[in-house]
C-alpha positions as CSV (number, residue, x, y, z in Angstrom):
1,M,-53.1,-172.7,-200.9
2,W,-54.6,-175.8,-199.6
3,W,-56.6,-173.6,-197.1
4,V,-57.1,-171.4,-199.2
5,D,-59.7,-173.6,-201.5
6,L,-61.2,-174.5,-197.9
7,L,-62.2,-171.5,-197.0
8,D,-63.3,-170.8,-200.7
9,R,-65.4,-174.1,-200.9
10,L,-66.6,-172.8,-196.8
11,W,-67.6,-170.0,-197.9
12,Y,-68.6,-169.7,-201.1
13,G,-69.6,-173.1,-201.4
14,R,-72.5,-175.1,-200.3
15,H,-69.7,-177.2,-197.6
16,P,-71.4,-179.1,-195.0
17,A,-68.8,-178.1,-192.9
18,S,-69.8,-174.5,-192.4
19,V,-72.5,-174.7,-190.6
20,A,-70.4,-177.0,-187.6
21,L,-68.7,-173.0,-187.5
22,I,-72.5,-171.0,-187.1
23,P,-72.1,-171.4,-183.2
24,P,-69.1,-169.4,-182.9
25,S,-70.5,-166.2,-185.6
26,W,-72.5,-165.8,-183.4
27,L,-69.9,-164.6,-180.7
28,F,-68.4,-163.3,-183.5
29,R,-71.9,-161.2,-184.1
30,A,-71.7,-160.5,-180.1
31,V,-68.6,-158.6,-180.1
32,T,-68.6,-157.0,-183.6
33,V,-72.7,-155.0,-181.9
34,L,-71.2,-154.6,-179.3
35,R,-68.0,-152.4,-180.1
36,K,-70.1,-150.3,-182.8
37,R,-72.0,-149.9,-179.5
38,A,-69.0,-148.5,-177.7
39,Y,-68.3,-146.0,-180.7
40,A,-72.0,-144.3,-180.5
41,S,-73.1,-144.3,-177.5
42,G,-69.1,-142.4,-176.8
43,L,-67.4,-144.7,-175.3
44,L,-65.2,-145.7,-177.1
45,T,-63.4,-142.0,-179.3
46,I,-64.4,-141.1,-182.2
47,Y,-62.0,-138.6,-184.2
48,Q,-63.3,-136.2,-186.4
49,A,-60.8,-135.3,-189.4
50,S,-61.3,-131.1,-190.5
51,V,-62.0,-132.1,-193.7
52,P,-64.6,-134.8,-195.7
53,V,-64.0,-138.1,-195.3
54,I,-64.4,-140.7,-198.3
55,V,-64.8,-144.6,-196.4
56,V,-64.5,-147.4,-199.5
57,G,-64.5,-150.7,-197.8
58,N,-66.7,-154.4,-198.0
59,L,-68.3,-156.6,-195.6
60,T,-66.0,-159.8,-196.5
61,V,-62.8,-160.9,-195.7
62,G,-60.5,-161.0,-198.8
63,G,-60.3,-158.2,-202.0
64,S,-63.5,-157.4,-204.2
65,G,-61.9,-154.8,-206.0
66,K,-61.3,-151.5,-203.9
67,T,-57.8,-150.3,-204.9
68,P,-59.4,-149.3,-208.2
69,L,-62.0,-147.6,-207.3
70,V,-60.0,-145.4,-204.6
71,I,-57.4,-144.5,-208.3
72,W,-60.7,-143.2,-209.9
73,L,-62.2,-141.8,-206.5
74,A,-58.7,-139.8,-206.2
75,G,-58.8,-138.7,-209.4
76,Y,-62.3,-137.8,-209.8
77,L,-62.3,-135.3,-206.9
78,K,-58.9,-133.6,-208.1
79,S,-61.4,-133.4,-211.7
80,L,-63.5,-130.8,-209.3
81,G,-60.6,-128.6,-208.1
82,L,-60.2,-131.2,-204.9
83,N,-56.6,-132.0,-203.5
84,P,-57.6,-135.8,-201.7
85,G,-55.5,-137.8,-199.9
86,V,-55.1,-141.5,-199.5
87,V,-54.5,-143.5,-196.0
88,A,-54.6,-147.3,-196.3
89,R,-53.9,-149.8,-193.6
90,G,-50.4,-150.5,-195.1
91,Y,-51.5,-154.5,-194.9
92,G,-48.1,-156.4,-194.8
93,G,-46.1,-153.7,-194.3
94,Q,-43.2,-154.2,-191.1
95,A,-42.2,-150.1,-190.6
96,A,-40.9,-149.9,-187.6
97,H,-43.2,-147.0,-186.8
98,W,-46.5,-145.5,-187.4
99,P,-47.8,-143.9,-189.6
100,Q,-46.1,-143.8,-192.8
101,Q,-45.9,-141.6,-195.9
102,V,-46.0,-143.8,-199.0
103,R,-43.7,-142.9,-202.1
104,P,-44.4,-144.2,-205.7
105,D,-40.3,-145.9,-204.9
106,S,-41.0,-146.7,-201.1
107,D,-40.5,-150.8,-199.7
108,P,-43.5,-153.4,-199.9
109,A,-41.8,-154.9,-197.2
110,V,-42.5,-151.4,-195.5
111,V,-45.8,-149.8,-196.1
112,G,-47.5,-152.8,-198.2
113,D,-48.3,-152.7,-202.2
114,E,-52.0,-151.7,-201.5
115,A,-50.5,-148.0,-200.7
116,I,-47.8,-148.0,-203.0
117,V,-50.0,-149.1,-206.4
118,I,-52.1,-145.6,-205.0
119,A,-49.3,-143.6,-205.0
120,R,-47.9,-144.5,-208.8
121,R,-51.9,-144.3,-210.1
122,T,-52.7,-141.6,-208.2
123,R,-49.8,-138.9,-207.2
124,C,-51.5,-138.0,-204.7
125,P,-50.4,-138.1,-200.5
126,V,-50.5,-141.2,-199.1
127,A,-50.5,-142.0,-195.7
128,V,-50.7,-146.0,-193.6
129,D,-51.6,-146.6,-190.6
130,P,-53.5,-149.5,-188.6
131,S,-54.8,-147.0,-187.2
132,R,-56.6,-145.0,-189.9
133,A,-57.6,-141.9,-187.9
134,A,-54.0,-141.6,-186.9
135,A,-53.3,-142.1,-190.7
136,V,-56.0,-139.5,-191.4
137,A,-54.4,-136.8,-189.2
138,A,-50.5,-137.0,-190.1
139,L,-52.2,-136.7,-194.2
140,V,-54.3,-133.3,-193.2
141,E,-51.5,-132.1,-191.2
142,H,-48.5,-132.4,-193.8
143,G,-50.4,-133.4,-197.2
144,K,-52.4,-130.0,-197.3
145,C,-55.5,-132.2,-198.7
146,D,-59.3,-130.9,-199.0
147,V,-60.4,-134.2,-198.7
148,V,-59.4,-138.1,-197.6
149,I,-60.6,-141.3,-198.6
150,S,-59.6,-144.2,-196.8
151,D,-59.8,-147.4,-198.1
152,D,-60.1,-150.2,-196.7
153,G,-62.0,-149.0,-193.6
154,L,-65.6,-149.9,-193.4
155,Q,-65.3,-151.4,-190.1
156,H,-62.9,-148.5,-189.0
157,Y,-65.7,-147.0,-186.6
158,G,-63.5,-144.5,-184.9
159,L,-63.0,-142.8,-187.6
160,A,-66.1,-140.3,-188.6
161,R,-66.7,-140.6,-192.0
162,D,-68.9,-138.5,-194.2
163,I,-69.8,-140.5,-197.2
164,E,-69.4,-144.9,-197.1
165,I,-68.8,-146.4,-199.6
166,A,-69.1,-150.4,-199.8
167,V,-67.4,-152.4,-203.0
168,V,-69.3,-155.8,-203.6
169,D,-67.5,-158.3,-205.4
170,G,-70.1,-159.2,-209.0
171,V,-69.4,-162.9,-209.3
172,R,-69.1,-164.2,-205.6
173,R,-71.0,-161.4,-204.2
174,L,-71.1,-161.6,-200.0
175,G,-70.7,-165.1,-200.5
176,N,-73.5,-167.6,-198.0
177,G,-74.6,-164.4,-196.1
178,R,-72.8,-165.6,-192.6
179,L,-70.5,-164.0,-190.4
180,L,-66.6,-165.2,-189.3
181,P,-65.8,-168.0,-189.1
182,A,-68.6,-169.6,-190.8
183,G,-68.6,-167.3,-193.8
184,P,-66.6,-164.0,-195.3
185,L,-68.7,-161.9,-194.0
186,R,-67.6,-159.0,-190.9
187,E,-70.4,-157.5,-190.4
188,P,-74.4,-158.1,-190.9
189,L,-76.3,-158.2,-194.2
190,Q,-78.0,-155.2,-193.0
191,R,-74.7,-153.1,-192.6
192,L,-75.5,-152.7,-196.4
193,R,-78.6,-150.8,-195.6
194,E,-76.6,-147.7,-193.5
195,V,-74.2,-147.5,-196.5
196,D,-74.1,-144.1,-198.7
197,F,-73.4,-146.1,-202.1
198,I,-72.9,-149.7,-202.8
199,V,-70.3,-150.6,-205.6
200,T,-70.4,-153.6,-206.9
201,N,-67.2,-155.3,-209.5
202,G,-68.9,-156.5,-212.5
203,I,-73.2,-156.9,-212.9
204,A,-74.7,-155.1,-210.2
205,G,-78.2,-155.9,-208.3
206,R,-81.1,-153.2,-207.4
207,G,-79.6,-149.9,-205.5
208,E,-76.0,-150.5,-206.9
209,F,-73.9,-149.0,-209.0
210,A,-71.8,-150.9,-211.5
211,M,-68.1,-150.7,-211.8
212,K,-66.5,-151.8,-214.9
213,Y,-62.9,-152.6,-215.1
214,V,-60.7,-151.9,-217.7
215,P,-57.5,-153.6,-218.5
216,V,-54.1,-151.3,-220.2
217,N,-51.1,-152.7,-222.1
218,P,-48.9,-154.5,-219.6
219,I,-46.2,-152.4,-218.9
220,N,-42.7,-153.7,-217.9
221,L,-40.9,-154.6,-215.0
222,V,-37.8,-153.8,-215.8
223,D,-38.4,-151.1,-218.2
224,R,-41.5,-149.4,-216.8
225,R,-41.3,-147.1,-219.6
226,Q,-42.1,-149.3,-222.0
227,S,-45.1,-152.0,-222.6
228,I,-46.6,-154.1,-225.0
229,D,-49.7,-154.7,-227.1
230,F,-52.5,-157.3,-225.9
231,S,-52.6,-157.9,-229.2
232,D,-49.0,-159.2,-229.6
233,L,-49.3,-161.8,-226.6
234,Q,-52.2,-163.5,-228.1
235,S,-50.0,-166.0,-230.3
236,T,-48.2,-167.8,-227.3
237,S,-49.4,-168.6,-224.0
238,V,-48.7,-166.4,-220.8
239,H,-48.7,-167.6,-217.4
240,A,-50.8,-165.1,-215.4
241,V,-49.6,-164.9,-211.5
242,C,-51.8,-163.8,-209.7
243,G,-52.0,-162.5,-205.4
244,I,-55.1,-160.7,-204.8
245,G,-58.5,-161.3,-203.2
246,N,-60.0,-163.5,-206.0
247,P,-57.3,-164.2,-208.8
248,E,-60.2,-165.7,-211.4
249,R,-61.2,-162.1,-212.0
250,F,-57.7,-161.6,-212.8
251,F,-57.7,-164.1,-214.9
252,Q,-60.8,-164.5,-216.6
253,M,-60.1,-160.1,-217.6
254,L,-56.5,-161.5,-219.4
255,K,-58.9,-164.4,-221.2
256,N,-61.0,-162.0,-222.8
257,K,-58.0,-160.3,-224.2
258,G,-57.9,-163.2,-225.8
259,L,-54.6,-164.4,-224.2
260,K,-54.3,-168.2,-223.1
261,I,-53.0,-168.3,-219.4
262,V,-51.4,-170.6,-217.4
263,P,-52.6,-169.6,-214.2
264,H,-50.6,-169.1,-211.1
265,A,-52.7,-168.3,-207.9
266,F,-51.5,-166.9,-204.6
267,P,-52.4,-166.3,-201.0
268,D,-54.0,-162.7,-200.9
269,H,-50.6,-160.2,-199.9
270,H,-48.0,-163.1,-201.1
271,R,-44.6,-162.3,-200.2
272,Y,-42.9,-163.9,-203.6
273,R,-39.7,-165.3,-203.7
274,V,-37.8,-165.4,-206.7
275,E,-38.1,-169.0,-207.0
276,D,-42.2,-168.2,-207.3
277,L,-41.6,-167.3,-210.7
278,A,-39.6,-170.0,-212.4
279,F,-42.2,-171.9,-213.9
280,G,-39.2,-173.8,-216.5
281,D,-40.1,-171.7,-219.4
282,D,-39.5,-168.4,-221.5
283,A,-43.2,-167.1,-221.5
284,P,-44.2,-163.7,-220.7
285,I,-45.4,-163.5,-217.0
286,L,-48.1,-161.3,-216.7
287,M,-49.7,-159.7,-213.2
288,T,-51.6,-157.5,-211.1
289,E,-49.8,-154.3,-210.4
290,K,-50.2,-155.6,-206.6
291,D,-47.8,-158.4,-207.2
292,A,-45.2,-156.3,-209.3
293,V,-44.0,-154.4,-207.3
294,K,-42.5,-157.1,-204.5
295,C,-41.9,-158.5,-208.0
296,E,-39.1,-155.7,-209.3
297,R,-36.6,-156.3,-207.4
298,F,-35.9,-159.6,-209.2
299,G,-34.7,-157.9,-212.1
300,L,-37.0,-159.7,-214.6
301,A,-37.5,-158.6,-217.6
302,R,-40.2,-161.4,-219.1
303,C,-42.4,-159.9,-215.9
304,W,-45.2,-157.6,-216.9
305,S,-47.3,-155.4,-214.8
306,V,-51.4,-155.2,-216.0
307,P,-53.4,-151.7,-214.7
308,V,-56.7,-151.0,-215.0
309,T,-58.4,-148.5,-214.7
310,A,-62.2,-148.4,-213.1
311,E,-65.6,-147.1,-215.4
312,L,-68.2,-145.7,-213.3
313,P,-71.2,-144.6,-214.6
314,E,-72.0,-140.9,-214.8
315,V,-74.6,-141.0,-212.0
316,F,-72.2,-142.5,-209.4
317,A,-70.6,-139.0,-209.4
318,Q,-73.4,-136.9,-210.6
319,R,-74.7,-138.5,-206.6
320,L,-71.1,-138.4,-204.8
321,Q,-70.7,-134.8,-205.9
322,A,-74.0,-133.6,-204.3
323,L,-72.6,-135.3,-201.4
324,L,-70.0,-134.0,-201.1
325,M,-71.2,-130.3,-201.6
326,R,-73.9,-131.0,-199.4
327,G,-72.1,-129.0,-196.4
328,D,-72.8,-131.5,-193.9
329,N,-70.8,-133.5,-191.6
330,G,-72.3,-137.3,-193.1
331,Q,-72.3,-139.9,-190.6
332,E,-69.9,-140.0,-187.5
333,A,-70.0,-144.0,-186.5
334,A,-72.0,-145.9,-189.0
């Protein structure tokens, strides 16, 4: 999409037009600061859950790799003997009422795509609602959870949190460092000083924890019991379909597995039609899990989902456990 390419040049390149957008970004900054102060002063209500809340988010618009981290966190918390639940916005979902419980077979048109991936991979209770606080309240009441992970909730100050984790794209980082609309930032750069952890999807900087993505053998969209080894796909070209914030990350991952790909980038959370996958040949089509949940209904046996597993250093797990066990409420509004 032309506008996606334009924003990429404005925010992550040196496009001169971004300078003209600096004055509107001052207004955005003022609104952001006032909103945060309103929560901190008690003018706006903050919901305090009866269980610890871990917020995973980022400063930039678009994807930075939060979902694999959320899945990893759920698995790690289970290994500690806890019963985690996950809340998300349900972006792209058109439910008639909220909150919505998410199951592995839920309709992405109702609850969004990422929440279904999380429900399938974690086998944990998952709830979605534009209000993270409402989703947490529903999950604690009905899901029997003793800890909740909030996916993409860093700026949702109406929800008190015990631990904050900011995810940074290791390649694009924080773009030109400007706030919307002049840059990709939702909050000023100083916000990173307030979080408990900075996890970098790729090469980590000082004070950051590196997160590595490990692709798992592709799974067929028609028969999810069927998988194929990457080595079996190296003898031919494959189509790579991706609708995430930074599609190049997915394309490069497939190239690193020795595949010859024909890339097809779509906007984040794109609503696929079967025509989008008509490439004029019978070559295999590989896509992210998030894209796959929206394409399963097409019944195309040549389509394959590529699951991704996150790997984090042991020191990150140790420090996370230490914060969980400290017994206080951590941060409430920031």
